[in-house]
C-alpha positions as a printed NumPy array, in Angstrom:
array([[  0.   ,   0.   ,   0.   ],
       [  1.54 ,   3.322,  -1.117],
       [ -1.121,   5.771,   0.029],
       [ -4.094,   5.707,   2.401],
       [ -6.405,   8.139,   4.182],
       [ -9.227,   7.853,   6.717],
       [-12.769,   9.114,   6.218],
       [-13.911,  11.974,   8.536],
       [-15.492,   9.698,  11.172],
       [-12.996,   6.85 ,  10.773],
       [-15.461,   4.407,   9.228],
       [-13.487,   3.835,   5.988],
       [ -9.949,   3.79 ,   4.601],
       [ -9.273,   4.874,   1.006],
       [ -6.185,   2.993,  -0.196],
       [ -4.054,   3.006,  -3.328],
       [ -1.202,   0.757,  -4.432],
       [  0.963,   0.192,  -7.498],
       [ -0.977,  -0.911, -10.613],
       [ -1.286,  -4.677, -10.959],
       [ -2.504,  -6.689, -13.951],
       [ -4.516,  -9.063, -11.748],
       [ -5.762,  -6.862,  -8.89 ],
       [ -7.431,  -3.48 ,  -8.455],
       [ -5.01 ,  -0.987,  -7.002],
       [ -7.613,   1.448,  -5.64 ],
       [ -9.953,   0.221,  -2.908],
       [-12.164,   1.296,  -0.036],
       [-11.964,  -0.674,   3.197],
       [-14.735,  -0.62 ,   5.804],
       [-13.568,  -0.389,   9.423],
       [-16.984,  -1.114,  10.884],
       [-17.054,  -4.576,  12.438],
       [-15.134,  -7.191,  10.446],
       [-12.829,  -4.703,   8.626],
       [-13.486,  -6.474,   5.309],
       [-12.853,  -4.852,   1.94 ],
       [-15.985,  -2.94 ,   0.932],
       [-15.173,  -2.127,  -2.665],
       [-12.473,  -1.954,  -5.32 ],
       [-13.92 ,   0.747,  -7.498],
       [-11.252,   1.707, -10.045],
       [ -9.464,   0.218, -13.007],
       [ -6.28 ,  -1.808, -12.678],
       [ -4.162,   0.694, -14.598],
       [ -4.401,   3.793, -12.398],
       [ -1.132,   5.699, -12.338],
       [ -2.025,   7.909,  -9.373],
       [ -4.536,   8.071,  -6.561],
       [ -7.627,   9.991,  -7.766],
       [ -9.233,  12.898,  -5.919],
       [-11.889,  11.343,  -3.676],
       [-13.666,  12.331,  -0.473],
       [-16.392,  11.313,   1.983],
       [-18.961,  13.77 ,   3.289],
       [-18.623,  14.705,   6.963],
       [-21.321,  12.21 ,   8.022],
       [-19.917,   9.572,   5.595],
       [-23.289,   9.118,   3.874],
       [-21.951,  10.433,   0.533],
       [-18.744,   9.437,  -1.267],
       [-17.428,  11.388,  -4.269],
       [-14.48 ,  10.904,  -6.618],
       [-13.056,  12.659,  -9.667],
       [-12.925,  10.594, -12.883],
       [-10.326,  10.603, -15.64 ],
       [-12.693,  12.625, -17.852],
       [-12.84 ,  15.378, -15.161],
       [-16.3  ,  14.682, -13.765],
       [-17.395,  14.131, -10.153],
       [-19.334,  10.937,  -9.416],
       [-21.415,  10.757,  -6.207],
       [-22.324,   7.506,  -4.385],
       [-24.455,   6.781,  -1.32 ],
       [-22.578,   4.588,   1.158],
       [-22.194,   1.695,   1.614],
       [-23.013,   1.142,  -2.084],
       [-19.896,   2.196,  -4.027],
       [-21.093,   0.732,  -7.342],
       [-24.311,   2.647,  -8.051],
       [-23.893,   6.242,  -9.22 ],
       [-26.35 ,   8.715,  -7.693],
       [-25.169,  11.879,  -9.433],
       [-22.537,  12.871, -11.999],
       [-21.448,  16.388, -12.988],
       [-21.826,  17.41 , -16.664],
       [-19.015,  16.492, -19.037],
       [-18.499,  20.044, -20.3  ],
       [-17.628,  21.426, -16.819],
       [-14.108,  19.848, -16.912],
       [-13.472,  19.905, -13.165],
       [ -9.794,  19.742, -12.128],
       [-10.342,  19.535,  -8.363],
       [-13.167,  19.596,  -5.819],
       [-13.869,  19.651,  -2.085],
       [-16.902,  18.603,  -0.014],
       [-17.986,  20.788,   2.892],
       [-17.231,  19.849,   6.501],
       [-19.493,  19.91 ,   9.558],
       [-23.166,  19.015,  10.022],
       [-24.573,  21.731,   7.758],
       [-26.32 ,  20.708,   4.493],
       [-23.739,  19.253,   2.082],
       [-22.12 ,  21.678,  -0.364],
       [-19.142,  21.281,  -2.646],
       [-16.664,  23.527,  -4.467],
       [-15.379,  22.77 ,  -7.974],
       [-12.206,  24.175,  -9.493],
       [-12.336,  24.588, -13.276],
       [ -8.91 ,  25.32 , -14.701],
       [ -8.615,  27.592, -17.728],
       [ -7.425,  26.044, -20.988],
       [ -5.489,  27.248, -24.017],
       [ -8.478,  29.017, -25.52 ],
       [ -9.581,  30.615, -22.242],
       [ -6.996,  31.553, -19.603],
       [ -9.563,  32.372, -16.904],
       [ -9.998,  29.699, -14.206],
       [-12.909,  29.629, -11.757],
       [-14.071,  28.171,  -8.446],
       [-17.791,  27.394,  -8.149],
       [-19.934,  26.587,  -5.103],
       [-22.867,  24.143,  -5.389],
       [-25.358,  22.593,  -2.982],
       [-25.67 ,  18.8  ,  -3.213],
       [-27.468,  17.095,  -4.979],
       [-27.477,  19.894,  -7.6  ],
       [-24.85 ,  19.255, -10.293],
       [-25.964,  21.324, -13.301],
       [-23.887,  24.409, -14.143],
       [-26.985,  26.61 , -13.838],
       [-27.396,  25.674, -10.15 ],
       [-24.179,  27.377,  -9.024],
       [-24.642,  29.415,  -5.811],
       [-21.653,  31.72 ,  -6.315],
       [-18.298,  31.706,  -8.068],
       [-14.965,  33.526,  -8.311],
       [-12.644,  33.804, -11.313],
       [ -8.858,  34.06 , -11.429],
       [ -6.552,  34.655, -14.358],
       [ -4.148,  31.845, -15.35 ],
       [ -4.265,  29.943, -12.009],
       [ -2.843,  26.408, -12.164],
       [ -4.031,  24.858,  -8.891],
       [ -6.019,  25.661,  -5.754],
       [ -6.066,  24.963,  -2.029],
       [ -9.608,  24.824,  -0.561],
       [-10.207,  25.263,   3.191],
       [-13.734,  24.984,   4.648],
       [-14.599,  26.433,   8.035],
       [-15.578,  24.024,  10.816],
       [-19.325,  24.433,  10.202],
       [-19.059,  23.911,   6.442],
       [-20.742,  27.236,   5.653],
       [-17.819,  29.113,   4.028],
       [-14.493,  28.381,   2.355],
       [-11.191,  30.1  ,   1.622],
       [ -9.718,  29.245,  -1.778],
       [ -6.084,  30.061,  -2.552],
       [ -5.372,  30.059,  -6.291],
       [ -1.739,  29.563,  -7.324],
       [  0.427,  29.968, -10.414],
       [  4.016,  28.676, -10.416],
       [  5.287,  31.331, -12.837],
       [  4.185,  34.957, -12.752],
       [  4.173,  35.897, -16.439],
       [  4.024,  39.591, -15.558],
       [  7.425,  39.283, -13.84 ],
       [  6.075,  40.77 , -10.625],
       [  7.189,  37.879,  -8.407],
       [  9.927,  35.262,  -8.577],
       [  7.768,  32.829,  -6.591],
       [  4.742,  32.863,  -8.886],
       [  1.342,  34.427,  -8.287],
       [ -1.337,  33.796,  -5.662],
       [ -4.815,  35.044,  -4.855],
       [ -7.196,  34.409,  -1.935],
       [-10.945,  34.115,  -2.538],
       [-13.879,  33.782,  -0.092],
       [-17.153,  31.946,  -0.886],
       [-20.043,  31.019,   1.418],
       [-23.323,  29.117,   1.213],
       [-25.333,  32.378,   1.444],
       [-24.049,  33.318,  -2.043],
       [-21.474,  35.834,  -0.787],
       [-18.084,  35.931,  -2.496],
       [-15.131,  38.286,  -2.07 ],
       [-11.498,  38.717,  -2.964],
       [ -9.542,  38.744,   0.316],
       [ -7.036,  41.579,   0.259],
       [ -5.241,  43.951,   2.61 ],
       [ -4.139,  47.462,   1.726],
       [ -0.643,  47.535,   0.25 ],
       [  1.228,  46.744,  -2.981],
       [  2.218,  43.171,  -2.019],
       [ -1.038,  41.902,  -0.478],
       [ -1.511,  39.433,  -3.355],
       [  1.436,  37.37 ,  -2.077],
       [ -0.345,  34.827,   0.156],
       [  1.796,  32.857,   2.619],
       [ -0.92 ,  31.35 ,   4.833],
       [ -4.642,  31.415,   5.61 ],
       [ -6.444,  29.569,   8.404],
       [-10.001,  29.462,   9.755],
       [-10.665,  30.063,  13.431],
       [-12.59 ,  27.25 ,  15.202],
       [-15.387,  29.801,  15.622],
       [-16.018,  29.563,  11.819],
       [-16.742,  33.304,  11.699],
       [-13.144,  34.592,  11.574],
       [ -9.938,  33.708,   9.776],
       [ -6.314,  34.807,   9.815],
       [ -4.044,  35.565,   6.839],
       [ -0.351,  36.303,   6.278],
       [  0.488,  38.305,   3.145],
       [  3.327,  40.359,   1.659],
       [  6.962,  40.01 ,   0.649],
       [  9.428,  38.353,   2.995],
       [ 10.654,  39.291,   5.509],
       [  8.071,  42.08 ,   5.94 ],
       [  4.85 ,  40.064,   5.911],
       [  1.677,  41.388,   7.513],
       [ -0.78 ,  39.251,   9.502],
       [ -4.422,  40.167,  10.114],
       [ -7.608,  38.725,  11.596],
       [-10.607,  39.011,   9.251],
       [-14.366,  38.603,   9.714],
       [-16.879,  36.834,   7.453],
       [-17.255,  40.009,   5.365],
       [-13.488,  39.922,   4.693],
       [-12.998,  43.071,   6.772],
       [ -9.873,  43.46 ,   8.887],
       [-10.714,  43.372,  12.608],
       [ -7.177,  43.082,  14.028],
       [ -3.849,  44.105,  12.509],
       [ -1.056,  41.896,  13.854],
       [  1.883,  43.978,  12.677],
       [  4.744,  43.228,  10.275],
       [  7.291,  40.433,  10.8  ],
       [  8.767,  37.364,   9.074],
       [  5.976,  34.743,   9.468],
       [  4.548,  32.009,   7.261],
       [  2.311,  29.701,   9.367],
       [ -0.844,  30.059,  11.513],
       [ -2.149,  27.841,  14.342],
       [ -5.4  ,  28.552,  16.26 ],
       [ -5.985,  26.906,  19.623],
       [ -9.192,  24.786,  19.92 ],
       [-11.042,  27.606,  21.743],
       [-10.193,  30.192,  19.077],
       [ -9.04 ,  32.847,  21.571],
       [ -5.294,  32.384,  20.936],
       [ -3.344,  32.059,  17.704],
       [  0.3  ,  31.281,  17.005],
       [  2.019,  33.195,  14.196],
       [  5.193,  31.3  ,  13.27 ],
       [  8.2  ,  31.824,  11.043],
       [  9.243,  28.248,  10.247],
       [ 11.097,  26.469,   7.426],
       [ 13.693,  28.861,   6.043],
       [ 12.78 ,  31.44 ,   8.697],
       [ 14.492,  31.529,  12.115],
       [ 11.718,  29.794,  14.119],
       [ 10.05 ,  32.824,  15.743],
       [  6.724,  32.121,  17.499],
       [  4.259,  34.852,  18.501],
       [  1.253,  34.187,  20.759],
       [ -1.679,  36.557,  20.12 ],
       [ -4.85 ,  36.947,  22.23 ],
       [ -7.834,  37.682,  19.969],
       [-10.967,  38.267,  22.078],
       [-10.527,  40.708,  24.97 ],
       [ -7.052,  42.241,  24.838],
       [ -6.266,  41.703,  21.139],
       [ -2.496,  41.87 ,  21.482],
       [  0.686,  39.798,  21.401],
       [  1.207,  38.127,  24.8  ],
       [  4.465,  36.245,  24.151],
       [  7.257,  36.032,  21.593],
       [ 10.202,  33.637,  21.495],
       [ 12.293,  31.558,  19.123],
       [ 12.49 ,  27.769,  18.645],
       [ 14.979,  27.035,  15.886],
       [ 14.688,  23.989,  13.544],
       [ 10.969,  23.582,  14.346],
       [  9.161,  21.514,  11.699],
       [  5.783,  20.858,  13.376],
       [  3.45 ,  22.677,  15.797],
       [  0.374,  21.252,  17.566],
       [ -1.993,  22.737,  20.168],
       [ -3.082,  20.575,  23.101],
       [ -6.76 ,  20.145,  23.987],
       [ -6.762,  22.689,  26.837],
       [ -5.852,  25.525,  24.455],
       [ -3.235,  26.834,  26.887],
       [ -0.323,  24.549,  25.91 ],
       [  1.216,  23.59 ,  22.577],
       [  4.008,  21.392,  21.216],
       [  6.874,  22.268,  18.895],
       [  8.791,  19.421,  17.294],
       [ 11.876,  18.82 ,  15.178],
       [ 11.156,  15.819,  12.974],
       [ 12.676,  13.643,  10.257],
       [ 13.113,  13.467,   7.328],
       [ 13.331,  17.28 ,   7.069],
       [ 15.775,  17.415,  10.   ],
       [ 18.038,  14.415,  10.551],
       [ 19.566,  15.679,  13.819],
       [ 18.307,  17.156,  17.128],
       [ 14.941,  15.396,  16.773],
       [ 12.529,  15.787,  19.685],
       [  9.68 ,  17.944,  20.98 ],
       [  9.002,  20.657,  23.552],
       [  5.815,  21.585,  25.412],
       [  5.123,  25.303,  25.99 ],
       [  2.418,  27.341,  27.687],
       [  0.848,  30.501,  26.247],
       [  3.379,  32.648,  28.132],
       [  6.244,  31.123,  26.129],
       [  7.449,  29.142,  29.158],
       [  9.004,  25.714,  28.429],
       [  7.211,  22.921,  30.336],
       [  8.855,  19.795,  28.896],
       [ 11.834,  19.064,  26.637],
       [ 12.028,  15.534,  25.171],
       [ 14.978,  14.469,  23.001],
       [ 14.717,  11.485,  20.612],
       [ 17.501,   8.908,  20.676],
       [ 17.591,   8.961,  16.872],
       [ 14.64 ,  10.052,  14.716],
       [ 11.182,  11.463,  15.454],
       [  8.856,  11.265,  12.436],
       [  5.861,  13.193,  13.752],
       [  3.594,  14.193,  16.617],
       [ -0.173,  14.411,  16.993],
       [ -2.484,  15.613,  19.749],
       [ -5.679,  13.688,  20.523],
       [ -8.689,  15.981,  20.889],
       [-11.069,  14.745,  23.57 ],
       [-14.71 ,  15.828,  23.414],
       [-15.379,  14.589,  26.95 ],
       [-14.212,  16.125,  30.241],
       [-12.954,  19.276,  28.537],
       [-10.462,  21.303,  30.56 ],
       [-11.631,  24.941,  30.883],
       [ -9.275,  27.57 ,  29.521],
       [ -7.423,  29.45 ,  32.327],
       [ -8.818,  32.92 ,  31.575],
       [ -7.674,  34.336,  34.924],
       [ -4.076,  33.251,  34.281],
       [ -4.135,  34.863,  30.838],
       [ -5.554,  38.119,  32.239],
       [ -2.916,  38.187,  34.992],
       [ -0.14 ,  37.583,  32.466],
       [ -1.316,  40.42 ,  30.199],
       [ -1.708,  42.751,  33.194],
       [  1.882,  41.979,  34.2  ],
       [  3.09 ,  42.781,  30.675],
       [  1.248,  46.096,  30.568],
       [  2.485,  47.129,  34.021],
       [  6.161,  46.721,  33.103],
       [  7.93 ,  50.094,  32.776],
       [  9.154,  51.046,  29.351],
       [ 12.852,  50.543,  28.71 ],
       [ 14.443,  54.042,  28.661],
       [ 17.522,  52.702,  26.885],
       [ 15.377,  51.52 ,  24.001],
       [ 13.855,  54.985,  23.728],
       [ 17.281,  56.58 ,  23.753],
       [ 18.439,  54.196,  21.049],
       [ 15.462,  55.112,  18.894],
       [ 16.093,  58.86 ,  19.263],
       [ 17.711,  60.678,  16.342],
       [ 21.324,  61.684,  17.101],
       [ 22.387,  65.232,  16.199],
       [ 26.173,  65.767,  16.056],
       [ 27.533,  68.354,  18.485],
       [ 28.895,  70.644,  15.785],
       [ 25.439,  70.839,  14.161],
       [ 23.541,  71.777,  17.328],
       [ 22.611,  75.464,  17.321],
       [ 21.639,  78.006,  19.955],
       [ 18.731,  80.388,  19.861],
       [ 20.426,  82.626,  17.325],
       [ 21.39 ,  79.736,  15.092],
       [ 25.095,  79.967,  15.962],
       [ 27.167,  76.839,  16.83 ],
       [ 27.065,  75.819,  20.497],
       [ 30.781,  74.874,  20.456],
       [ 33.76 ,  77.134,  19.839],
       [ 34.95 ,  77.398,  16.277],
       [ 38.306,  75.885,  17.247],
       [ 36.568,  72.7  ,  18.425],
       [ 34.279,  72.31 ,  15.417],
       [ 37.031,  70.683,  13.359],
       [ 37.522,  67.96 ,  15.97 ],
       [ 33.774,  67.405,  16.222],
       [ 33.477,  67.136,  12.443],
       [ 36.312,  64.604,  12.296],
       [ 34.72 ,  62.551,  15.079],
       [ 31.375,  62.576,  13.285],
       [ 33.055,  61.517,  10.032],
       [ 34.601,  58.559,  11.848],
       [ 31.172,  57.538,  13.191],
       [ 29.745,  57.781,   9.672],
       [ 32.48 ,  55.53 ,   8.308],
       [ 31.691,  52.971,  11.014],
       [ 27.97 ,  53.04 ,  10.211],
       [ 28.504,  52.743,   6.471],
       [ 30.909,  49.845,   7.043],
       [ 28.195,  48.017,   8.986],
       [ 25.66 ,  48.718,   6.251],
       [ 28.042,  47.41 ,   3.615],
       [ 28.502,  44.201,   5.614],
       [ 24.74 ,  43.732,   5.905],
       [ 24.351,  44.281,   2.15 ],
       [ 27.026,  41.671,   1.414],
       [ 25.3  ,  39.16 ,   3.708],
       [ 21.936,  39.885,   2.069],
       [ 23.544,  39.219,  -1.31 ],
       [ 24.735,  35.837,  -0.019],
       [ 21.189,  35.055,   1.145],
       [ 19.819,  35.891,  -2.302],
       [ 22.388,  33.547,  -3.872],
       [ 21.329,  30.788,  -1.443],
       [ 17.656,  31.217,  -2.405],
       [ 18.587,  30.839,  -6.082],
       [ 20.573,  27.667,  -5.299],
       [ 17.65 ,  26.228,  -3.326],
       [ 15.312,  26.912,  -6.236],
       [ 17.716,  25.115,  -8.61 ],
       [ 17.936,  22.176,  -6.187],
       [ 14.135,  21.987,  -5.973],
       [ 13.958,  21.845,  -9.775],
       [ 16.187,  18.766,  -9.8  ],
       [ 19.542,  20.343, -10.659],
       [ 22.629,  18.658,  -9.202],
       [ 24.669,  21.139,  -7.157],
       [ 28.384,  21.209,  -6.453],
       [ 29.68 ,  20.421,  -2.971],
       [ 30.611,  24.047,  -2.269],
       [ 27.1  ,  25.141,  -3.305],
       [ 25.528,  22.717,  -0.797],
       [ 27.845,  24.126,   1.879],
       [ 26.508,  27.612,   1.083],
       [ 22.918,  26.401,   1.587],
       [ 23.832,  24.861,   4.961],
       [ 25.243,  28.227,   6.1  ],
       [ 21.906,  30.03 ,   5.631],
       [ 20.965,  30.049,   9.321],
       [ 24.4  ,  31.376,  10.322],
       [ 24.142,  34.243,   7.832],
       [ 20.632,  35.156,   9.028],
       [ 21.826,  35.235,  12.657],
       [ 24.774,  37.451,  11.699],
       [ 22.488,  39.899,   9.902],
       [ 20.172,  40.036,  12.907],
       [ 23.09 ,  40.716,  15.246],
       [ 24.353,  43.544,  13.049],
       [ 20.893,  45.11 ,  12.819],
       [ 20.47 ,  45.064,  16.612],
       [ 23.947,  46.471,  17.322]])
């Protein structure tokens, strides 16, 4: 078995294996009772696992055919078709809604050679005709989509992506974020600013009425909390971040800079105080998971992305380390089990006390002094505009100021050289991702990325 996934309630497994002349390589296994094979519903010559999905209650099963049509079945009968989308729709991808709301589904229709415009369309099951579409959004030249339903199954965020930006505006391709809901509302999700079309992450809150996005060019990305009308309700500043994790209660969110970023984690409170309550760094983090109480979370370093220093740490919302576990060799993943019984109440009083302690701390006067603009002595003037130092001393002051300027420009030049090295590393990583074989010295450059980033940060803070 090469690939397998569970249905939403764990009643079925969808499995796929290498093609075999004598056996079906795509099958659905029932896990109710005897665990016997329920159906082998595809041809023997499949080259990849098809798009397929169960509804949230597992009463409906749908899969995408080779001729780009969705077929719907009523479980446990996987042989009798109930509905099939029209042939002329040419659906490239689809997604069924989550939650206990009436079943809806979103279709992605990719643009062809004759028409470059792609579209995402929202339907209510069992309607399949093109005329029954509830709402739709169009995007120019998109190649694939990522569809995320909210917990209730009443709205979805659709990120459209293009690998190559033909306008030359971005090296990393082109993205767009669209909103569609079952009440026929649809919007383009966008923040003010020239780079808001660069989408790094989007995630629904467990409340289903809010979502968070991270947009903009690295390292100056902006995060924001949005409502169901796609209006910004909380601006979460600018920083280098690329991942979002809501706690189960939806009152805290983690904004993380993982992967090629230095591992910064910010904890934001979203309901009462609407501010950042903790910020710290956990380098080489590859996975983050909230625990059921919503006050603790896990960060992990896992294989195969990281072959050394595997393990996990448990943190509370203050950024305090609770547990540090180190693997003897490799850790391949972590998961938290969500219990719907005996729920632990969130410690609201502890959160309020922590935020009160933060707000009561006196401001750092040294930081304010550092931020103040320095005026050289020889340029300071009295009430009449004349120099405040004797003319004989102005030459020394000017020389001293010139020396300071040389020191500052030297630091700036060093930062520029390090930034140039980072740009070269990004180009090498792109070549490696495209399958190009790199020289040994080029691989060494890639491994030095974290060191260069730390050096830049130190120079900027000095």
